[in-house]
GUTORTI-871970 format. One record per residue (C-alpha): x, y, z; residue in three letters. Coordinates in steps of 0.1 Angstrom, whole numbers, padded with zeros to 4 digits, always signed. Each point is the difference from the previous one (the first is absolute). Layout:
GUTORTI-871970
XYZala
...
***
This chain:
GUTORTI-871970
-0577-0679+0016met
+0028-0024-0005thr
+0025-0009+0026gln
+0027+0017-0015ala
-0023+0034-0003gln
-0006-0004+0037ala
+0034-0002+0011lys
+0012+0031-0023ala
-0025+0017+0022gln
+0014-0007+0032val
+0030+0028+0003pro
+0032-0020+0005leu
+0011+0022+0029arg
-0033-0004+0019glu
+0000-0039-0002ala
+0028-0004+0022arg
+0032+0016+0013ser
+0028+0004-0025val
+0023-0022-0004pro
-0016-0029+0004ser
+0014-0032-0008ile
-0023-0031-0001val
+0021-0027-0018thr
+0038-0009-0003glu
+0017+0022-0025leu
-0004-0007-0030pro
-0034-0017+0007gly
-0011-0030-0021pro
-0021+0020-0023arg
+0030+0024-0006ala
+0021-0031-0004arg
-0021-0014-0026ala
-0001+0032-0020his
+0033+0006+0000val
+0004-0037-0016glu
-0026+0009-0026phe
+0018+0034-0007asp
+0033-0016-0005his
-0016-0022-0028ala
-0011+0031-0020trp
+0019+0033+0005thr
+0031+0014-0011ser
+0028-0015+0025pro
+0018+0035-0005ser
-0025+0015+0026leu
+0023+0003+0031pro
-0025-0009+0029arg
+0010+0013+0034ala
-0020-0024+0021tyr
-0029-0021-0004pro
-0028+0025+0004leu
-0031-0005-0020val
-0024+0032+0007pro
-0035-0001-0012val
-0014+0031+0017arg
+0011+0033+0014gly
-0013+0030+0019glu
+0023+0028+0013gly
+0030-0017+0016leu
-0017-0030+0003thr
+0006-0031-0027val
-0018-0031+0004glu
+0016-0034-0014asp
-0017-0029-0017ile
-0002-0020+0034asp
-0016+0031+0018gly
+0030+0012+0018asn
+0001+0041+0006leu
+0034+0018-0007phe
+0012+0032+0009leu
+0014+0012-0034asp
+0033+0022+0002phe
+0008-0008-0036ala
-0029+0014-0017ala
+0005-0018-0032gly
+0036+0013-0006ile
-0009+0036+0013ala
-0031-0001-0022val
-0032+0001+0018asn
+0006+0036+0014ser
-0034+0004+0011thr
-0005-0034+0016gly
-0017-0030-0016his
-0036+0010-0013ala
+0000+0036+0011his
-0036+0007-0003pro
+0005+0034-0019ala
+0025-0018-0026val
-0026-0031-0003val
-0030+0025-0006arg
+0022+0020-0025ala
+0009-0032-0019ile
-0037-0013+0001glu
-0015+0033-0014glu
+0026+0002-0026gln
-0005-0038-0010ala
-0035+0005-0004gly
+0006+0029-0024glu
+0030-0008-0022leu
+0026-0029+0006ile
+0023+0007-0028his
+0006+0027-0029phe
+0036+0005-0012ser
+0014+0034+0008ala
+0027-0005-0025ser
-0026+0003-0030asp
-0030+0022+0018phe
-0002+0027+0026tyr
-0013-0018+0031leu
-0013+0027+0026pro
+0013-0017+0035ile
+0035-0007-0020tyr
+0008+0035-0003ala
-0013+0007+0037glu
+0025-0023+0015val
+0026+0015-0020cys
-0009+0037+0014arg
-0003-0015+0037arg
+0035-0016-0005leu
+0017+0030-0015ala
-0015+0026+0026arg
+0014-0024+0030thr
+0033-0007-0016ala
+0032+0023+0009pro
+0012+0002-0035ile
+0030+0022-0012ala
-0014+0031-0016gly
-0035-0001+0013gly
-0019-0012-0033arg
-0004-0034-0003ala
-0020-0026-0019arg
-0008-0037+0005thr
-0002-0033-0020tyr
-0018-0032+0016leu
+0012-0033-0005gly
-0009-0034+0018asn
+0028-0006+0025ser
+0033+0013+0013gly
+0022-0019-0026thr
-0021+0016-0027glu
+0006+0034+0012val
+0036-0004+0008val
+0005-0011-0037glu
-0020+0029-0011ala
+0023+0024+0018ser
+0030-0017-0018ile
-0014+0007-0034lys
-0011+0034+0008leu
+0036+0010+0016ala
+0017-0015-0029arg
-0025+0017-0028phe
-0001+0034+0018ala
+0037+0004+0007thr
+0013-0017-0032gly
+0026-0020+0026arg
+0006-0036+0001pro
+0012-0007+0035tyr
-0022-0005+0032val
+0014-0005+0035val
-0018-0018+0028ala
+0016-0014+0035phe
+0012-0028+0018leu
-0028-0014+0020gly
-0027+0013-0022ala
-0031-0018-0010phe
-0019+0013-0030his
-0018-0030-0016gly
+0003-0032-0016arg
-0006+0012-0037thr
+0030+0002-0024tyr
+0008+0037+0006gly
-0013+0001+0035ser
+0022-0033+0011val
+0031+0017-0018ser
-0004+0029+0024leu
-0007-0023+0031thr
+0031-0011+0020ala
-0012-0013+0032ser
+0006-0036-0007lys
+0020-0018-0028ala
-0028-0028+0000lys
-0021+0026-0018tyr
+0025+0002-0030his
+0010-0036+0000ala
-0003-0019-0032gly
-0017+0032-0018phe
+0031+0018-0015gly
+0010+0022-0020pro
-0023+0023+0017leu
-0007+0039-0010leu
+0031+0016-0011pro
+0013+0033+0012gly
-0011-0005+0037val
+0027+0009+0027phe
-0005-0009+0038his
+0013+0024+0028ala
+0003-0005+0036pro
-0031+0011+0020tyr
-0008+0023+0030gly
+0033+0019+0012arg
+0008+0034-0008val
+0036-0010-0006asp
-0012-0027-0026asp
-0009+0031-0023leu
+0034+0001-0008arg
-0004-0032-0022trp
-0013+0020-0027phe
+0026+0023-0007asp
+0031-0023+0011glu
-0013-0031-0016val
-0028+0004-0021leu
+0007+0034-0021phe
+0037-0004+0001glu
+0003-0035-0008arg
-0031-0014-0015leu
-0023+0024-0020val
+0001+0039-0003pro
-0029+0016+0022ala
-0016+0016-0031asp
-0009-0035-0013glu
-0018-0009+0032val
-0037+0003-0004ala
-0013-0007+0035ala
+0008-0014+0035ile
-0028-0020+0014val
+0000-0002+0037val
-0023-0013+0028glu
-0003+0026+0027pro
-0003-0028+0024val
+0013-0034-0014gln
-0029-0024+0006gly
+0012-0038-0009glu
+0033+0012+0003gly
-0004-0001+0039gly
-0020+0033+0007tyr
+0030+0019+0000ile
-0005+0037+0006val
+0029+0023-0014pro
+0020+0024+0022glu
-0015+0037-0002ala
+0019+0014-0028gly
-0001-0029-0024phe
-0030+0007-0022leu
+0008+0036+0004arg
+0035-0005-0015gly
-0017-0022-0028leu
-0021+0030-0009arg
+0029+0022-0001gln
+0019-0022-0020leu
-0029-0006-0026ser
-0003+0036-0004asp
+0035+0008-0005arg
+0001-0026-0028his
-0034+0004-0017gly
-0010-0037+0015ile
-0035-0010+0008leu
-0006-0011+0033leu
-0027-0025+0005val
-0012-0008+0034ala
-0017-0037+0002asp
-0025+0007+0025glu
-0016-0032-0009ile
+0004-0015+0035gln
+0011+0031+0020ser
-0030+0025-0013gly
-0036-0001+0005ala
+0003+0012+0038gly
+0019-0029+0011arg
+0030+0022+0016thr
-0025+0024+0017gly
+0002+0024-0027arg
-0017-0004-0034met
+0032-0008-0019trp
+0034-0010+0017ala
+0019+0027-0016val
-0018+0028+0017glu
+0019-0011+0033his
+0033+0015-0017trp
-0017+0028-0021gly
+0008-0015-0034val
-0019+0006-0032glu
+0007-0028-0023pro
-0005+0005-0039asp
-0020-0032-0002ile
-0016-0017+0030leu
-0016-0038-0002leu
-0027-0014+0021thr
-0021-0032-0001ala
-0005-0026+0029lys
-0020+0020+0024gly
-0013+0026-0022ile
-0032-0019-0009ala
-0004-0023+0034ser
+0007-0032-0021gly
-0015+0007-0032met
+0027+0000-0030pro
+0012+0033-0007leu
+0032+0020-0004gly
+0007+0036-0005gly
+0029+0018-0015met
-0003+0038+0008val
+0025+0021-0015ala
+0012+0035-0013arg
-0026+0009-0027ala
+0027+0011-0023asp
+0014-0034+0001leu
-0033-0020-0007leu
-0007+0028-0026glu
+0030-0011-0021ser
-0015-0032-0005trp
-0022-0005-0033thr
-0035-0017-0002ala
+0008-0036+0000gly
+0031+0003+0017ala
-0011-0020+0029his
-0033-0014+0012gly
-0019-0029+0017ser
-0033-0020-0008thr
-0009-0005+0037tyr
+0019+0027+0017gly
-0021+0024+0017gly
-0030-0021-0003asn
-0032+0019+0014pro
-0006-0028+0033val
+0039+0006+0010ala
-0003+0038-0005cys
-0030-0001+0023ala
+0018-0018+0027ala
+0029+0025-0003ala
-0022+0031+0004leu
-0016-0016+0029ala
+0034-0008+0014thr
+0016+0033-0005ile
-0030+0016+0018asp
+0004-0023+0030leu
+0039+0004+0001leu
-0006+0039-0001glu
-0029-0003+0027gly
+0023-0014+0026gly
+0019-0032-0009leu
+0032+0019-0007val
+0002+0014+0033glu
-0010-0032+0015asn
+0029-0018-0015ala
+0022+0027+0015arg
-0013-0004+0033val
-0001-0038+0001arg
+0032-0004-0013gly
+0015+0022+0026ala
-0017-0023+0025gln
+0016-0031-0017ala
+0033+0013+0000leu
+0001+0011+0036asp
-0008-0038+0008ala
+0021-0017-0024leu
+0032+0016+0008arg
+0004-0013+0035pro
+0001-0036-0019leu
+0039+0008-0008ile
+0009+0000+0036ser
-0023-0027+0009arg
+0015-0025-0025his
+0031+0016-0010pro
+0013-0032-0017arg
-0031-0002-0022leu
-0011+0037-0008val
+0021+0019-0015arg
-0020+0031-0013asp
-0032+0015+0001val
-0010+0024-0026arg
-0027+0016-0019gly
-0021+0030-0003ile
-0035+0002+0003gly
-0018-0035-0011leu
+0033-0012-0015met
+0015-0017+0028leu
+0032-0025-0003gly
+0015-0021+0025val
+0033-0016-0008glu
+0012-0031+0015phe
+0035-0016+0002asp
-0006-0027-0025thr
-0025-0007-0030pro
-0008-0032+0019glu
-0014+0018+0030his
-0016+0027-0019ala
-0022-0028-0017glu
-0003-0018+0033glu
-0016+0034+0016val
-0024+0002-0031gln
-0010-0037+0008trp
-0004+0003+0037ala
-0022+0034-0009ala
-0021-0020-0024phe
-0005-0028+0026gln
-0014+0028+0024arg
-0021+0013-0027gly
+0019+0030-0010leu
+0008+0004-0034leu
+0033+0017-0008val
+0026-0003-0031leu
+0037-0002-0004glu
+0018+0025-0017cys
+0037+0006-0012gly
+0024-0026+0010lys
-0009-0004+0036arg
-0028+0025+0011ala
-0037-0008+0006val
-0024+0031-0009arg
-0031+0011+0017leu
-0022+0020-0022ser
-0037-0002+0009pro
-0026+0019-0016pro
+0000+0035+0009leu
-0038-0005+0017thr
+0021-0018+0029val
-0012+0010+0035ser
+0014+0005+0032asp
-0009-0031+0016asp
+0010-0020-0032glu
+0034+0013+0000met
+0005-0010+0035thr
-0013-0035-0007thr
+0023-0002-0029ala
+0030+0013+0018leu
-0006-0026+0030arg
-0002-0029-0027leu
+0032+0011-0017phe
+0017+0004+0032ala
-0009-0036+0009ala
+0010-0013-0032ala
+0035+0016+0003gly
+0003-0012+0035ala
-0011-0035-0011glu
+0031-0002-0027val
+0025+0019+0024ala
-0004-0028+0028gly
+0003+0005+0036pro
+0020+0032+0007ala
+0032-0001+0020glu
-0006+0015+0035pro
+0025+0029-0006asp
-0019+0011-0032val
-0033-0002+0015arg
+0010+0021+0030glu
+0017+0024-0021glu
-0029+0003-0020ala
-0024+0004+0028glu
+0025+0026+0016ala
-0004+0023-0031ala
-0037-0006-0004gly
-0002-0022-0032ala
-0022-0025+0012ile
-0033+0018-0008thr
-0036-0010+0009gly
-0003-0012-0038val
+0030-0024+0003glu
-0009-0014+0037ala
-0036-0008-0013ala
+0018-0021-0026gly
***
């Protein structure tokens, strides 16, 4: 047995407590690798901080220097069942031993159809009868939805939202409007795309008063593409009537409603799909990220009549829905339905109860705490302070990621335990306290009187 094999047999969480930082951060091997990386990889990759991961187990990530981190980023909300979940690993290994690749675009791959059936049965699609197309990623199925909407309706225009993120390929980045940098230097983008204000019921007036009255007629709009909870745009939860209003508006004008659940779906919000919180049934639902626990898979679940309007060859993919990714998806769906969705709801409530007092504890620093399930966002007063909190958390062994203009997201695997959540909240509170600096006496006394300094914060 090699040293690497022996090391791999020792569970990370049993080796020592997590987090466990044994070098300065970044450590010497991490610094060396970052230098190597900079010589060979595309500089377009927007690295958050110098983490060099080499092994993961559950919520524990080991870096190249042997430091152990508590992962509340989950590969941008991808590792829904944690790192190397035994059931997912077993499914991948078994499938890889039988068939790694066969293109479902040309042949009848059994496991592909099974994943399509499972997704269609879980998704709350308008009309009830649904079918599924599988791709490799979120941006691919966003592109597929644009094609399907235009083809099925015969209409040219698509509406997305300010603050939205839908991907970086040309059609998807044309819908994206979270940051101007995603568009910089790439114009002209896909024509026929408009961006509406997001999140408030009153914003729905924009459609009648601006879009339909001044820009394009309603009967030329093919689709409205919306994130039920905005992800990269800041973990923004819309007002209660917003999505229902979109559904009503779409029905009124024969427009397709597309729910981009790439980040908010697969149980992350405490429901299998975020739209279920508002009782909304889209015409098309998109999934990726957490649906296959890190394997490359995207799904477009749509009303059956829409997909049936497509002719053979209208869309396809060489690799989309490859057998190994499909096996991981089936194992993931089993785990989600077997208790992880409910765990996301419970642990999310635990986190919000502990995070909300940070507003009164650091009123100049923390401006908002929001979220649903394990889509948790903390907004700070400046982008610089958000970045400083992210760095301070990293230095303590907690992995989090910025989002929006000045927010930090906490999006752990859905397997997160009570103890892991408590540890992460303590570390995050300590990171915020470091950035806030010493509290003024009157602010601290006021917070203590209101019961805002919790055991989590005091331990930081």
